[in-house]
N, C-alpha and C positions, 0 to 999 in steps of 0.2 A: 233225243234222236239226232243222228248225224244228218248233214245236208246231202244234196245230190252227189253221187259218186260216178266218175267216169272210168271205164275199164278199157285199156288199150292192150291188144294182144299182138305181139310182134312175131312175125314168121322167121325172123333172122335170115331174110333172103331166101326163104324156101327150105331152110335146113332143118325144119321141124317135121317135114314130111318126106317119107313116112316116119313114124306111124300117126302123127297128128294131122288132122284136117283143121286148119285155123278158121276157115269159114264156118265149119260145123260148130266149133267151140264158141265162136262169137255169137252165132244164132241161139245157142242154148243159154249163154250167159245173159243175152238181151232179154230173155223171158223172166229173169230172176227179179224178185221184188227189191225195190230200192236202187236199182241200177238205172241211171239216167241216160247213159249213152255207152255204146260199145263201138270201138273203132279197131279195124285191122291195119297194122303197119307192116311195111316190108322191112324197114330198119328203123326201129324206134330211136336209136342213138344218133341217126344221121340228121343233118340240118332240116331235111324235109319232115322227118319223124318228129323232131322236137317242135317244129313249127306247128304241126298238126295237133300236138298235145296242148301247146299254148293257145291255139285258136279255139279248141274245144272248151278249155277252161273259161276263156273270155265269153264265148258265145252261149255256153250252156250254164254259166255261173256255177261251175262245179266247186264243191267244197272239199272233196277228197278225190284222189286219183290212185288207181292201181294199174301198174304195168306188168304184164306177164310176158316173159321172154327168156333171156339167158340169166346166168347167175348175177345177182345184184352186186357182187363184191367189187367189181371195177366200174360198172356203168351207172349204178344208183346215184352217185353224186352229180353226174351230168344231168340226169333226168330230173333230179330234185331241184337243181338250179334252174332248169327250164320252167318248172312249176312256179318257183319263186318269181321269175321274170314275168309270169302271167298274173301275178297277184295272189297266188295260192300260198298258204302257209306250207313251207317245204316239209314240215314235220307231219303233214297230213297226206304226204305221198308215201306209197309203199310199192315194193317190187317183189315179185315172186318168180321162181325159176321153174320153167316147164321145158327147158332145153336139156341142160346137164342133169337136172333132177328128174327128168321124165323121158322125153323123146329119145335122147341118145343112149339110154340104158334099157329101154323096153321096146326097141325097134321091131321085134318079132311078134309083138302082141298088140295089135291096133286097138282092140276093145279095152284091154286093161290099161294101156297108156292113156287113152282118151278119158277113161273114168278117173284115173289118177290126176290128169291135168285139170279136170273140172274141180276135183277136190282141192287141189292146190290153189286154184283161183278163188274158190269159195272161202277157203281159210284166210287168204290174203284180204278179201273184202271184209270178212268178219273182224280181222285184226285192226285194219285201218278205220273201220267204223266205230270201234271201241276206243279209239285213240282220241285224246283231247289236244287242243292247241298248246303249244309250248314256246316259251320265250327263252332264248339262250342267255346264259349268265355272263356278266362282265364286271370288271372293276378297274378303276384307275390305278396306275402304278406310280408310287413315289419315286422320283428320280434321284435316289441316294442309295448307297450300298454299305453293307457292314461286312468286314472281313474278320473272322475269328481265327487267330493264330498269327504270330509274328515270325515264323520261320521262313525258309526260302520260298515255299509255295505261297504263303500269305503275303509276303512282301512283293512278290512278282505280280500277283493278282491285283493288289492294291495300286501299285504303280501303273499297271496297264489301264485300269479304270480311270485313275486320276489324270493320266495323260490324255484320255479321251474327253476330259472335262466333267467327269462324274464325281461329286463329293463322296468321300469315303471315310468311314470310321473304322480304324484298325484296333482291335482289342487283343491284348496279350496278357496272359496270367503272370508271367515273370516280370522282373524289374527292368529288363532290357530286351531289345529286339534282336532277333537272329541267333541268340544263344551262343555267340562266339564261335560259330561254325565256319571259319575261313574268311579270307579277305573279300571274296566275292559277295558273301552274305553281308559282311560288315559294310561294304560299300553300298549295297542295296538298302540296308537299314538307314544309312545316312541320307540317302536319296529320299526315302520315305519321310524321314523327320523334316527334311527341308522342303517338302512339297506342300504348297499352300492349299491344295485340295484334299489333303489327308489329315484327319484328326487322329492322333495317336494316344491311346489310353493303355498304358502299361499298369501292371498290378490290378487289372480289372478282369471281371468275369461276367458272363451272361447268367442272370438269375431268373429271368422270366421273359416269355415271348407271348404277346397277345396280338389281336388283330387277325388278319388273314392275307391271302394271296393279293399282292399289289401294295399292301400297306401293313407291314409288321411293326409293332411297337415293341422294341427290345429294351429291357431293363438291364442296366450295367451297374455293378457295384464294386467297390474296392475290396480286394480279397482280405479276409480276416479282420476287417475293420468296420466300424459303424459309419454313421454319417449318411447324408442324403445320396440316393442313387440317381443315376442319369438315365434318361429315356431318349432313345433315338428312333425315329420313324424311318423305315427304309423299305425299298421295293425289292431289294435283292440281298441275299446273305450267302457268303462264301465261307465254307467250313474248311480250314486248313490247319487243323490242330496238330497234325503230324503224329509221330510215334515216339515212344521212349524205350530205351534198352533196359531190360530187366534181367538180372543174373539168375540163372537156374542151375540145378545140379542134374547132370546127365549120367546115368549108370553106365559103367564100362562093361562091354561084352565079355572081356576076359576075366571078370571077377575082381578087377582092381578097384581102387577107391573111385568114387564118383568124381567126374571132371566138371569143373566150372564152365559155364557157357552163358552167352547172352541171348536173350530172345526179345524180339520187338513186341511191344505191347501198346495199346492205345493210350493216349494221354489220360490222366486220372479223371478228368471231367467229361470223357467221351459219353458215358452213360447219361449224364445230365443233359448234354447237348442233344443227344439222340431223343430224349424224352421231350425236350422243349420244342424241337424242330420236327418231331415225328419222323425221324430217320430210322431205318432198319439197321441192325448190327448183325454181324456173323457170329459164329461160336466163339471167336477170339475177342470180340468186342469192337472190331473195326467196322466202319460204315460200309454198307453194301450199295454198290452202284445200282440204281434203279433201271429196270428193264424198259427200254424205249419201245412202246407199242407201235403197231403198224398203222394206226389211224391218228396221226397227230392232231387233226382238227377236233378230236373228241377228248383231248387231254390238255388242260390249261398248264402253261408254264408256271411252276410254283415259285420260281425265283430263288430257290435254295439249291446250292451246288456244293459238291465235295471234291476236293483235289488233294494231290500229294500223298504223303504217307498216312493220311487219315483213312485211306482205303486199305492200307497194308504196306508191305515192302515196296519202296520206290527209290530209284537212284536219284541223285540231285537233278540230272538232266530230265528224267521222266517227271519229277515233281514240277520242274519249271515249265515244261511243255504243257502239262495238264492244267497248271495254274493259268497259263495264257489262254488255253482253250475255254475254260469255264468263265474267265473274265470276259471273253468276247461273247459268249452265250449270255452272260448277265447284261452286257452292254446292249445287245440286241433287244433283250427283254425290257430294259429300262427305257430305251429310246422309243419302243413301240408305244409307250404311254398308256396303253390299255391292254388288259388281258381278257380274252373272250374264249369261252368254251361252248362248242356245239353239242357236247356230250348229252345223251339222253339220261340225265342223272336221276338219282333217287330223291324222293320227297316224303315227308312225314305228315300224317294227319294228326295234329296235336290232340284232338278230342279222343282218339283211340289209344294214344301212347300211354303206357303204364310206367315208363321210366325204368324198366328192368335192366337196360343196358346191354341186352343181347346183341343188338345191332352194332354197338360200339366195339365189342370183342370180335365180331365177324368182319369188320371192315378192313380190308388190306391196305387202304390208303389213309387210314386214320382221319377220315373225313367226317366222322360222326361224333358228336359230343353231347353230353347231357347239360341242360340249362334249367334254371328254376322255372317251375310252372305249377299247374294244378296237381299234377301227379306227385305222389309222395316222394319219389326219388328224383324227380325232374322230368323234363321232356326232351326227347332226342331232337337234334337239329343237324341237318346235313350241310356241310360246306360244299356248295355246288361246284366250286372251282377245283376242289380236290377229288371229288367223286370220280371213280374210274368206270362206273356203270357196269359193274359185274353182276349186280342183283343179289349178292349173297345176303345182304341185310333184309331184303324183302322175303327171301325164303326162310330166314331164321326167326323173324319177328313173330312171337307167339300170339300177339294181339292183332296182327294184320294191319298195323298202323303205318307201315312203310311200304312203298312200292317203287317200281322203276319204270321210267318213261320208255316207250317203245318195246318194253318187255314186261308190262304191267300184268297183274293177275287178270283183269278184265280182258286184255288183249290175248293173252296166252290161253285162257279158258275158252274164249270165243273161237280162237283159231283151232284149238284141239277138237272142240265139238264139231266145227265145220269140216275139218279135214277127215274126220272119222264118220261123218254123217252117212255117206253112201254105203258104209259097211253094214248098217242095220238091215238093209234090203238085199245083201249079198251073202252067198254061202262061203265066199272066200274070207280067210282070216285077215285081220287088220293088225299090222305091226307099226307102232309109233316109234320113231327114232327122234329123240331129243338130243341134238348134236351141238356141242360147244363150237361156236363160230371159228375159234382159233385152232381146233383140232378135228373132232369128229365130223362136223359139217364141212370143213375144208377138205377132208379126205373124201367125203361123198361127192363134192364138186369135182375133185380131181378124177374120181372114178368116172363121173359123167363125161368130163373132157376127154378121157381116154376110151370112152364108149365101152366100159366094162359092165356087162349086164349083171343085174341082181334081181331078186324077186320083186315083182310089181305090187305085191301086197303091202310094201313099206310106204309109210307116209312120213316125210321128214319135216321137222320144224327146228329152225336155228334158234339157239339161245346164246346170250352174250358170254356166258361162262357156265360150266356145270354147277357152279355155286348157286345158280338161280333155281335149280331143281329143288322143289319142296315135296314133302309127302302129300300135301294137298294136290299139287299139280299131277302127281303120279296117280293118285286115287281118282282124280277127275278123268284122266285118260281111260282108266278101266271102266269107270261109270259110263263114259260115252261110247263104249263098245270096243275098245282096244283089246285084242286077245293077247298081246304082249307089248311090253314097253322096254326099249333099249336106250340107255343113256350112254352117249359116246363122249368121253372126257379126255383131257390131256393126260399123258403118262405122268407118273409121280415125278416131281421135281421140275416139271415143264409148264405148270399152270401160269398163265399171264397175270393172274391175280393172286399169286402166292399159294394159298392153301385151298383154293376153290374146289379143286378136284377131290381133295381129302374130305372136305365138308360134304360133298355130294356122295362119296362112298359111305360115309357115316349114315347119312339119311337113307340111302338105298338099303344098306344092311339092316338098319333098324326096322324099316318098313317090311322088308322080307320076313323078318321074325314075326312081326305083327300079322302079316298075311298068313303065314304058316299056322299061327295060333287060331286064326279065324277059319281055317279049312280051305284057304285059297292057295293054290300051288305057287310058291314063291319063285319058281323057275320062270314064271312069266315076266318077271322083272329082272333086268340084268344091267350091270354097268361094265363097260369095256374101255380100256385105255387105247387111244389111237393118236398117232402123230399126224400132222396135217398132210404129210406127203405119202402116207401109207394107204394108197387107193386100193391095193390088193387086199390089205388087211381089213379095210372096211367091208369090201365085198364078201370076204370069207366069213367075217363075223355075222354079217346080216344073213347070209345064207344059212349058217349054222343055227342061228337063233330062230329063223323062220321055219326051218325043218323041225326044230323042237316044238314050237308053238303049234304047227300043223299036226304033229303027233299027239299033242295034248288035247286038241279039239277046241271048240268055241269056249270062251271064258264066261263065267257067270258075271252078271253086272252088279248092281247095288247089293243084291242078296249075298254076294260073296265078300263084301267089304267088312272090315272090323266095325262093330257097332259104334265105337267112338268116332270113327271117320265119317260114318253116315250122319251122325249128329252135327259134326263140324260142317259138313257139306250143306246140311239143311240150314244151319245158322248163317252161312254165307249166301243163302238164297239160290243155291245151285243144286 
């Protein structure tokens, strides 16, 4: 059981009324079991509002806090920090949106808006009460760097780090640095060889990388020769392997003989480097620049950087500038001395893991590996500093051995049940929208900010990525009384976590077929592609789906689910 919870309802300076009466909402919530205190705030994000939250935590010995007000996207960090200042575990703070997600889109229907606001608050309480304390992950950083590649970009990066006092090991596959590419490169190669902070290893290549973020143990061996290998422990690795020119034959349009041409290709060892460092490659084999996410506090700096022609075509000037850029990023990382991630990462229950490796193939960050254990094939282990918290592994695990903090199965199941609870006593249909926070849910928030009305029968729950959607989650929503479930995902090619939206589409399509076979109308389940700035598109799709569900009438509950799904739900205790 969770400890006492405090609920704070913010009126946003009176901008929730109409249609919401904050006093009436507070009076109703105060009657709910488990709620220790309910406070009304004029501006929860103001100094006075934050002080009121801190004082209540201290005086009431609260263990969990829920704030209901505007969208959490911008203000949740400030409110979470206030909770931490009062001694509360910041991860046991939760915030729900009753402004953009309710008051501003249902202004013409006071009753429906009030009912929805209470459902949103009820779901938030259920979610935070199902959450467990969490300790952020951290690791010390070894103050040394490795540069792979002795071309212009690699030489430039190595010198920049060395001049800042960082010890550098420079590895080059060939016998000499620079490749004889001009006087400037030759001069820079000489400077590298003369620098006391740079260890130069020509005719060497990387053969193994172990350890993790902050401390990589890199094995270096002489090419095509035996003998003992070298191991260097580093906190940062810069990949500057460049490109090579490959002759190809191009057909002539006029029917003449094929003409010879040169095409840039990655260095021969690019695939090995990509495998060892868990880097993605494009169709041509070049390294792909990682998409920088919008919440840097949730992503640990890996200390691995790519520059120059290793990305593809780059002029000498571009290679030089990019090398300096990544060198300065690496320097900041090394000087920090410690890497910390606040990300709500995935974790494995070893006793349930069968070692099937499904989570490994579904992880876009290559953060999961199999290790020896009691399972025949090993036990999955999550590198918490690499995890991007998409939840795809939790949705894919057939044994239910892996879960995601702040979007765990207990939290989501509890929130879904709570947000749909009032529908069992209402004749109105209930539409559950599971929106990716980067796309569908963002579009819903924008619709709210623009006060674009849509049907009040909808209940929105944000998920970290559509990859988090599992068949179990969808079936649970129908079991709890949803008449329709809409998954709002990123458009193809725009997923923040690589292929999360494609995985979600596969699961939804498979479940639709299973529902059809069980006599359950599959049109009650739908996946839509939505961009974060497409507020009008969100409204149109929700209206269209609601009209369809209303025409279909109330959905059957457990009786309409596939028998296999009912058995699985029962085995999970739900």
